[in-house]
C-alpha positions as CSV (number, residue, x, y, z in Angstrom):
1,M,-21.8,-30.6,-16.4
2,K,-20.8,-28.2,-13.6
3,R,-18.0,-30.4,-12.5
4,L,-16.7,-30.6,-16.1
5,L,-16.7,-26.8,-16.5
6,A,-15.0,-26.4,-13.1
7,G,-12.4,-28.9,-14.1
8,L,-11.8,-27.3,-17.4
9,L,-11.3,-24.0,-15.7
10,A,-9.0,-25.4,-13.0
11,L,-6.9,-27.6,-15.2
12,P,-5.0,-24.8,-17.1
13,L,-4.4,-22.9,-13.8
14,A,-3.0,-26.0,-12.1
15,A,-0.8,-26.8,-15.1
16,F,0.5,-23.2,-15.2
17,A,1.3,-23.3,-11.5
18,Q,3.2,-26.6,-11.8
19,S,5.2,-25.5,-14.9
20,Q,6.8,-22.5,-13.2
21,S,10.2,-22.8,-11.8
22,A,11.2,-21.4,-8.4
23,P,11.0,-17.6,-8.3
24,E,14.2,-15.6,-8.2
25,P,15.0,-13.8,-5.0
26,P,13.8,-10.2,-5.1
27,V,16.4,-7.6,-6.1
28,E,17.4,-5.4,-3.3
29,A,16.1,-1.8,-3.5
30,H,18.6,1.0,-4.1
31,P,19.4,2.9,-0.9
32,I,18.7,6.3,-2.5
33,G,15.2,5.2,-3.4
34,T,14.6,4.0,0.1
35,L,15.9,7.3,1.5
36,V,13.7,9.3,-0.8
37,F,10.7,7.3,0.2
38,V,11.4,7.7,4.0
39,V,11.9,11.5,3.6
40,L,8.7,11.9,1.6
41,F,6.7,9.7,4.0
42,V,7.9,11.4,7.1
43,G,7.4,14.8,5.4
44,F,3.8,14.0,4.5
45,C,3.1,12.7,8.0
46,V,4.5,15.9,9.5
47,V,2.5,18.2,7.2
48,F,-0.7,16.2,7.8
49,G,-0.2,16.5,11.6
50,W,0.5,20.2,11.2
51,M,-2.7,20.7,9.1
52,V,-4.8,18.8,11.7
53,W,-3.2,20.8,14.5
54,R,-3.9,24.1,12.7
55,K,-7.5,23.1,12.0
56,K,-8.0,22.2,15.7
57,D,-6.7,25.6,16.8
58,K,-9.0,27.4,14.4
59,K,-12.0,25.5,15.8
60,E,-11.1,26.5,19.3
61,D,-10.7,30.2,18.3
62,E,-14.3,30.2,16.8
63,K,-15.9,28.9,20.0
64,P,-17.7,31.7,21.9
65,Q,-16.3,32.4,25.3
66,A,-19.0,32.0,28.0
């Protein structure tokens, strides 16, 4: 019974996989979209680094001098 249920579940998936034609090659992304992504990514990385640096400086200022 378990093999029958497993076969019934696998059969439609196998048939669906066999019936599909070769996928089309992906469409190339627009250069402006890529440029916007790079600018935003680098900007967020710089801001994140600046926030970490600023937080580290505040922690060092709060330490009592011995």
